[in-house]
C-alpha positions, 0 to 999 in steps of 0.5 A, spaced: 799 622 793 804 620 789 810 617 793 817 618 789 821 612 790 829 614 792 831 612 784 825 617 782 826 622 787 833 623 785 832 623 778 826 628 779 832 633 783 836 632 777 831 634 772 829 640 776 837 641 777 838 642 768 831 645 768 835 651 773 841 650 769 836 652 763 834 658 766 840 661 769 843 661 763 837 663 758 833 668 763 838 674 763 835 678 770 837 669 773 844 670 769 846 677 771 845 676 779 848 669 779 842 666 782 844 659 783 841 653 779 838 648 786 834 655 788 831 656 781 829 649 779 827 647 787 823 653 788 819 652 781 818 645 782 816 647 790 811 652 786 809 647 782 807 642 787 803 647 790 798 649 785 798 641 784 796 640 791 791 646 791 787 646 785 788 638 783 788 635 790 794 631 789 800 632 794 808 630 791 812 627 796 819 626 795 824 620 798 829 625 801 833 621 807 839 622 803 839 629 804 844 629 811 849 624 807 849 629 801 851 634 807 856 631 809 859 629 803 859 636 800 863 638 806 868 632 806 870 634 799 871 642 801 876 639 807 879 634 802 881 639 797 883 645 803 890 647 801 892 650 808 898 654 805 892 658 802 890 659 809 896 663 811 894 667 806 887 668 807 889 669 815 888 677 815 881 676 811 880 671 817 879 674 822 877 681 818 871 676 817 870 674 823 870 680 826 865 683 821 862 677 823 861 678 831 857 684 831 852 681 826 850 677 831 848 681 836 845 685 830 840 680 827 838 678 834 837 685 836 832 686 829 828 680 831 827 682 838 824 689 834 820 686 830 816 681 835 816 687 839 813 691 833 808 684 831 806 683 839 810 677 838 813 674 844 821 676 845 823 668 844 820 669 836 824 674 835 829 670 836 827 665 833 827 669 827 834 671 828 840 667 828 836 661 831 835 659 824 838 663 820 845 663 822 843 657 826 839 653 820 834 647 821 838 644 826 839 649 830 832 651 829 829 644 831 833 644 838 831 650 840 824 650 837 824 643 843 826 647 848 821 653 847 816 648 846 818 645 853 820 650 857 815 656 854 809 653 851 809 656 844 805 653 839 807 651 832 814 653 835 816 647 831 813 648 824 814 655 825 823 654 825 823 650 819 820 654 816 824 661 818 830 656 816 827 653 810 826 661 808 833 662 810 835 657 804 831 661 799 833 668 800 840 666 802 842 664 796 837 670 792 841 676 795 848 674 795 849 674 788 845 681 787 849 684 792 856 681 789 854 684 782 853 690 785 859 691 788 863 688 783 859 694 778 859 700 783 868 698 784 869 696 777 871 690 780 873 683 775 875 676 775 879 673 771 874 670 767 871 678 766 879 680 762 880 678 755 885 672 754 893 675 753 892 682 757 895 679 763 889 678 768 888 671 767 889 667 774 893 662 774 892 655 773 894 651 779 892 645 775 895 646 768 900 641 768 895 636 772 893 629 768 886 629 766 881 626 771 880 618 770 875 613 773 880 612 778 881 618 780 874 619 782 874 613 785 879 614 790 877 621 791 870 618 793 873 614 797 876 619 801 870 622 801 865 617 804 872 616 809 870 623 812 862 621 813 865 615 817 870 619 821 867 625 822 860 621 825 864 618 829 868 623 833 861 626 832 859 621 837 864 622 841 863 629 844 855 628 843 855 630 850 860 636 850 858 643 853 859 646 846 854 641 841 858 642 834 854 640 827 856 633 825 859 637 818 864 641 822 867 633 824 866 631 816 871 637 814 875 637 819 878 630 817 878 632 810 883 638 812 887 632 815 886 627 809 888 633 804 894 636 809 897 630 811 896 625 807 901 628 802 907 626 807 904 619 807 904 619 799 896 620 798 895 625 793 888 627 791 885 629 784 882 636 786 879 637 780 874 630 781 873 631 788 871 638 787 866 635 782 864 629 788 862 636 791 859 640 786 854 634 784 852 633 792 851 640 794 846 642 788 842 635 789 842 637 797 839 644 795 835 642 789 832 637 794 831 642 800 828 647 795 824 641 792 820 639 798 819 646 801 811 647 804 808 653 800 802 652 804 804 651 810 809 657 809 803 661 807 798 660 814 804 660 819 809 665 816 805 672 816 808 676 822 815 672 820 814 672 813 815 680 815 820 680 819 825 675 815 824 681 809 827 686 814 833 681 816 834 680 808 835 688 808 838 688 813 843 683 812 845 685 805 846 692 807 851 690 812 855 685 807 855 691 802 857 696 807 861 693 813 863 685 811 865 689 803 869 694 806 872 691 812 875 685 807 879 689 802 874 692 797 877 688 792 874 681 787 875 677 793 871 680 798 865 682 793 864 673 793 865 673 800 860 678 801 855 674 796 858 667 801 856 672 807 849 673 805 848 666 804 851 663 810 848 669 815 840 668 812 840 660 810 847 656 811 854 654 810 851 650 804 848 656 801 854 660 801 858 656 798 852 655 792 853 663 791 861 663 790 860 657 786 854 661 781 858 668 782 865 665 780 863 659 774 861 667 772 867 671 773 872 667 775 877 663 781 877 666 788 881 661 792 881 665 798 875 665 799 873 658 798 878 657 804 876 663 809 867 662 808 867 654 810 872 654 816 868 660 818 861 658 816 862 651 818 866 652 825 867 658 828 860 662 826 856 656 830 861 657 837 859 664 837 852 664 835 851 659 841 855 664 846 851 670 843 845 666 844 846 664 850 847 670 854 840 673 851 837 668 852 838 668 859 836 676 859 829 676 864 825 681 859 826 676 854 825 669 857 831 666 861 831 659 861 
């Protein structure tokens, strides 16, 4: 076994991100569909590690204990760049996004239950291949897998939950870009970068006259982001035993929002560009490490029927994003970007949704409303709605009420 130290693991992840960027810029199909760099590079690493283990008998072990910190740092940075004045503009879209999301949670679980019935699996496995691991992610999947193992004696449920959540990250990152690109071509939509300079379509640069970021501004932004982690962790611990469990990253994001919008009144002004770069680096490293540690041998061994279920869920999600979400969000460029994000957190996680939007906006131009609506929905509201839907379904006798 090759065990990499924390520094070596970080170096390997950075190399993977560089390779992913090279591949996504030089391979036409990857660039055309805006597949995120960490998904491409990380998946390539996972495949090579699988081949090395299978044919060479050598396994590679990475030190990834920093992953939770990177994710929290990313959400803290999102909060620190969240201007609530823009949320007022995004209010109608936020409501429309929620109205599109609520029936989808029921639909995704119904598809999972239907596939479980067709494949002669326990109904709870249908929910495991539904919003428990796809919308809920690894944390929610681990929590429910423990309950299913203790109360329903379902074997290998934890491994299946982690496999489903991880594959969801891959699928959410792969399908989001193509959905948005198809919508933009079909409806002839364009962002500010798709127009020639001087044609009147340029988006105003809100920081055009802002001073150039300096080392000092990065230190201030990093300090604020770390404050979000500390305060957010403290708040999460205070409500740990609350009836409804909220994810830790929500508290980090909320702390960032308070600092960003309340700090200005106290004379604190952060450099948004520096904060965005810190958040982008944290997200890229988190997704890169997640993809690099994907155990393809376990996937091949455990995910036969589950893989069929996830393929169907991916098709349903893509169609729903294109034909329902996009239509409910004004059918414009921002709606296309949010449709890609919808695929990201409906199949993977909010981090995947943001990565989808970053890949698209880097190519086509900014979508400021999307970067307010999606994090608020994906990091907070969707978890509350998901708990309500799952609690209702699990209590049904034919599902296996607990």
